[in-house]
Wavefront OBJ file of the C-alpha trace (Angstrom):
o trace
v -75.265 -15.221 30.364
v -73.606 -11.891 29.584
v -72.077 -11.657 33.059
v -70.898 -15.238 32.767
v -68.747 -14.213 29.828
v -67.327 -10.985 31.253
v -63.933 -12.423 32.193
v -63.083 -13.079 28.515
v -63.623 -9.443 27.520
v -60.171 -8.480 28.742
v -58.613 -11.389 26.891
v -60.393 -10.253 23.747
v -58.623 -6.928 24.051
v -55.291 -8.752 24.424
v -55.925 -10.810 21.309
v -56.613 -7.868 19.010
v -54.501 -4.967 20.280
v -51.090 -4.354 18.709
v -47.977 -4.821 20.790
v -46.109 -1.530 20.467
v -46.717 2.062 21.533
v -46.350 3.237 17.953
v -49.056 0.888 16.713
v -51.331 1.919 19.582
v -50.918 5.553 18.572
v -51.707 4.689 14.958
v -55.017 3.279 16.165
v -55.753 6.543 17.954
v -55.681 4.906 21.394
v -54.091 6.768 24.302
v -52.223 5.157 27.163
v -55.086 6.142 29.472
v -57.647 4.474 27.196
v -55.663 1.239 27.043
v -55.051 0.997 30.784
v -58.587 2.173 31.570
v -60.097 -0.392 29.227
v -57.983 -3.196 30.678
v -58.914 -2.219 34.228
v -62.609 -2.034 33.373
v -62.607 -5.457 31.750
v -60.503 -6.980 34.535
v -62.798 -5.656 37.239
v -65.886 -6.978 35.501
v -64.149 -10.262 34.773
v -63.010 -10.779 38.350
v -66.559 -10.284 39.564
v -67.809 -12.750 36.970
v -65.200 -15.396 37.796
v -66.034 -15.278 41.496
v -69.759 -15.289 40.780
v -69.552 -18.319 38.485
v -67.599 -20.365 41.015
v -69.623 -19.059 43.934
v -72.775 -20.977 43.057
v -73.921 -24.454 44.018
v -71.744 -27.024 42.186
v -69.400 -24.303 40.872
v -66.520 -26.380 42.238
v -68.119 -29.731 43.009
v -69.280 -30.625 39.492
v -66.269 -29.222 37.638
v -63.751 -32.055 37.523
v -60.889 -29.691 36.618
v -61.139 -27.762 39.906
v -63.103 -30.064 42.216
v -61.398 -30.223 45.600
v -60.527 -33.790 46.524
v -58.934 -35.225 49.619
v -55.145 -34.626 49.874
v -53.446 -37.325 47.798
v -51.372 -38.724 50.644
v -54.376 -38.856 52.977
v -56.575 -40.479 50.325
v -53.895 -43.090 49.610
v -53.595 -43.920 53.289
v -57.375 -44.238 53.713
v -57.573 -46.542 50.712
v -54.884 -48.693 52.292
v -57.199 -49.068 55.262
v -59.875 -50.477 52.938
v -57.948 -53.750 53.084
v -59.187 -54.130 56.635
v -62.518 -55.978 56.750
v -65.372 -53.505 57.082
v -63.169 -50.395 56.936
v -64.317 -49.265 53.479
v -67.984 -49.463 54.436
v -67.277 -47.350 57.510
v -64.885 -44.785 55.999
v -66.255 -44.152 52.499
v -69.368 -42.190 53.552
v -67.177 -39.960 55.720
v -64.828 -39.364 52.789
v -67.669 -38.510 50.389
v -69.137 -36.096 52.906
v -65.807 -34.324 53.341
v -65.323 -33.870 49.589
v -68.799 -32.470 49.101
v -68.573 -30.074 52.026
v -65.072 -28.848 51.142
v -66.351 -27.857 47.718
v -69.440 -26.233 49.206
v -67.162 -24.180 51.435
v -65.020 -23.111 48.464
v -68.140 -22.115 46.543
v -69.306 -20.027 49.469
v -65.955 -18.241 49.754
v -65.359 -17.701 46.005
v -67.545 -14.603 45.861
v -65.054 -12.852 48.173
v -62.341 -12.740 45.501
v -63.508 -9.745 43.439
v -62.554 -6.936 45.875
v -59.034 -8.352 46.248
v -58.635 -8.576 42.476
v -59.907 -5.004 42.249
v -57.097 -3.718 44.485
v -54.438 -5.235 42.210
v -56.241 -4.033 39.094
v -56.405 -0.456 40.411
v -52.614 -0.359 40.713
v -52.006 -1.583 37.153
v -49.578 0.669 35.264
v -49.180 1.193 31.532
v -46.014 -0.903 31.747
v -48.042 -3.730 33.323
v -50.608 -3.440 30.542
v -47.977 -3.559 27.804
v -46.269 -6.574 29.373
v -49.618 -8.372 29.397
v -50.351 -7.409 25.791
v -46.987 -8.749 24.659
v -47.139 -11.840 26.875
v -48.239 -15.423 26.286
v -51.792 -16.779 26.205
v -52.133 -16.666 29.991
v -50.247 -13.406 30.619
v -53.262 -11.724 32.197
v -53.813 -14.645 34.543
v -50.113 -14.595 35.397
v -50.328 -10.910 36.268
v -53.328 -11.458 38.518
v -51.773 -14.497 40.182
v -48.499 -12.646 40.842
v -50.193 -9.558 42.259
v -53.135 -11.124 44.093
v -52.245 -14.651 45.251
v -50.719 -13.731 48.617
v -53.398 -11.157 49.541
v -56.080 -13.531 48.308
v -54.638 -16.299 50.463
v -54.502 -14.001 53.491
v -58.064 -12.828 52.928
v -59.382 -16.235 51.905
v -58.025 -18.181 54.866
v -60.546 -16.876 57.438
v -63.344 -16.849 54.854
v -62.603 -20.453 53.884
v -62.454 -21.441 57.557
v -65.777 -19.717 58.192
v -67.398 -21.237 55.108
v -66.085 -24.703 55.977
v -67.522 -24.396 59.472
v -70.843 -23.104 58.151
v -71.380 -25.974 55.711
v -70.119 -28.597 58.173
v -66.893 -29.430 56.326
v -64.705 -28.982 59.384
v -66.735 -31.396 61.491
v -66.932 -33.896 58.625
v -63.153 -33.608 58.134
v -62.479 -34.230 61.803
v -64.939 -37.130 61.876
v -63.270 -38.783 58.871
v -59.761 -38.638 60.251
v -60.810 -39.516 63.776
v -62.549 -42.599 62.403
v -59.607 -43.475 60.134
v -57.061 -43.003 62.913
v -59.021 -45.460 65.048
v -57.886 -48.156 62.607
v -54.218 -47.264 63.128
v -52.955 -49.712 65.715
v -49.626 -51.597 65.874
v -50.930 -54.597 63.923
v -52.401 -52.542 61.041
v -49.315 -50.353 60.936
v -47.246 -53.488 60.471
v -49.560 -55.361 58.098
v -50.917 -52.481 55.966
v -48.443 -49.645 56.541
v -51.088 -47.373 58.050
v -50.040 -44.083 59.622
v -52.041 -41.516 61.536
v -53.280 -38.498 59.528
v -53.818 -35.002 60.914
v -53.870 -32.635 57.915
v -54.887 -28.975 58.188
v -58.243 -28.438 56.488
v -58.137 -24.636 56.286
v -54.706 -24.379 54.677
v -55.403 -27.200 52.231
v -58.847 -25.942 51.227
v -57.626 -22.367 50.766
v -54.816 -23.423 48.440
v -57.084 -25.669 46.375
v -59.837 -23.061 46.119
v -57.407 -20.413 44.866
v -55.733 -22.767 42.408
v -59.165 -23.585 40.980
v -60.031 -19.908 40.671
v -56.879 -19.074 38.720
v -57.218 -22.181 36.560
v -60.659 -21.081 35.397
v -59.410 -17.571 34.632
v -56.532 -19.046 32.601
v -58.884 -21.355 30.710
v -61.098 -18.417 29.787
v -58.116 -16.348 28.705
v -56.814 -19.068 26.373
v -60.283 -19.724 24.993
v -61.001 -16.123 24.105
v -57.825 -15.794 22.090
v -59.360 -18.220 19.614
v -63.065 -17.514 20.208
v -63.821 -13.736 20.381
v -67.143 -12.616 21.875
v -69.304 -9.516 21.732
v -67.829 -6.018 21.749
v -69.378 -4.610 24.889
v -67.231 -1.601 25.840
v -66.463 1.609 23.989
v -62.798 0.619 23.877
v -63.574 -2.729 22.282
v -65.791 -1.062 19.693
v -63.141 1.533 18.917
v -60.385 -1.039 18.515
v -62.513 -3.313 16.347
v -63.523 -0.379 14.188
v -59.880 0.341 13.516
v -59.105 -3.337 12.912
v -62.021 -4.098 10.550
l 1 2 3 4 5 6 7 8 9 10 11 12 13 14 15 16 17 18 19 20 21 22 23 24 25 26 27 28 29 30 31 32 33 34 35 36 37 38 39 40 41 42 43 44 45 46 47 48 49 50 51 52 53 54 55 56 57 58 59 60 61 62 63 64 65 66 67 68 69 70 71 72 73 74 75 76 77 78 79 80 81 82 83 84 85 86 87 88 89 90 91 92 93 94 95 96 97 98 99 100 101 102 103 104 105 106 107 108 109 110 111 112 113 114 115 116 117 118 119 120 121 122 123 124 125 126 127 128 129 130 131 132 133 134 135 136 137 138 139 140 141 142 143 144 145 146 147 148 149 150 151 152 153 154 155 156 157 158 159 160 161 162 163 164 165 166 167 168 169 170 171 172 173 174 175 176 177 178 179 180 181 182 183 184 185 186 187 188 189 190 191 192 193 194 195 196 197 198 199 200 201 202 203 204 205 206 207 208 209 210 211 212 213 214 215 216 217 218 219 220 221 222 223 224 225 226 227 228 229 230 231 232 233 234 235 236 237 238 239 240 241 242 243
């Protein structure tokens, strides 16, 4: 349970630290202590975020981040349901794709921590102060700005591998092959059907990363109104000065 709450520790620091260098000095906190404490909490939090999403149902049973079929593809498949028997044939394929996409994202989520760590290591005092003085998702914004592209680059092959391993790729191809078999001149005319050939890897990578950052942002906002245990020396020192 403790590790499950590590990501909020950084946000706790943000919620209680003052927002100027002078006030930090009055609390007896050096620049090195502030940046070091933020890096420590961020590193632990990144590991926790990846670990919490990287378990069975970490994505699938969380409706806020669950990966669904692309909206345009889902709409087109539902159009095909108007054809007699199409829904019975296509729906099991669709359900299988959704489940396996989320299983692939869960499998890949544990790979995020090292990439977060690289961005965290390069955090400067200026970065830390901007976060401290920022809005209720400033920390998440910093991580997204500094890690999204490298995460996407690193995640793409890991997502592809995870999707293959859990059978999502084959389920995806089976769904759209089956759907496209319904796209003939008469159904195009009567129901407006069009062939679908979306890219699973690119779509799944984007959705998995968006879900990861959404959960970090949710935790950050929550902790600003719901502080948790003081678990680091820096937290204890700051609270001692604030009490």
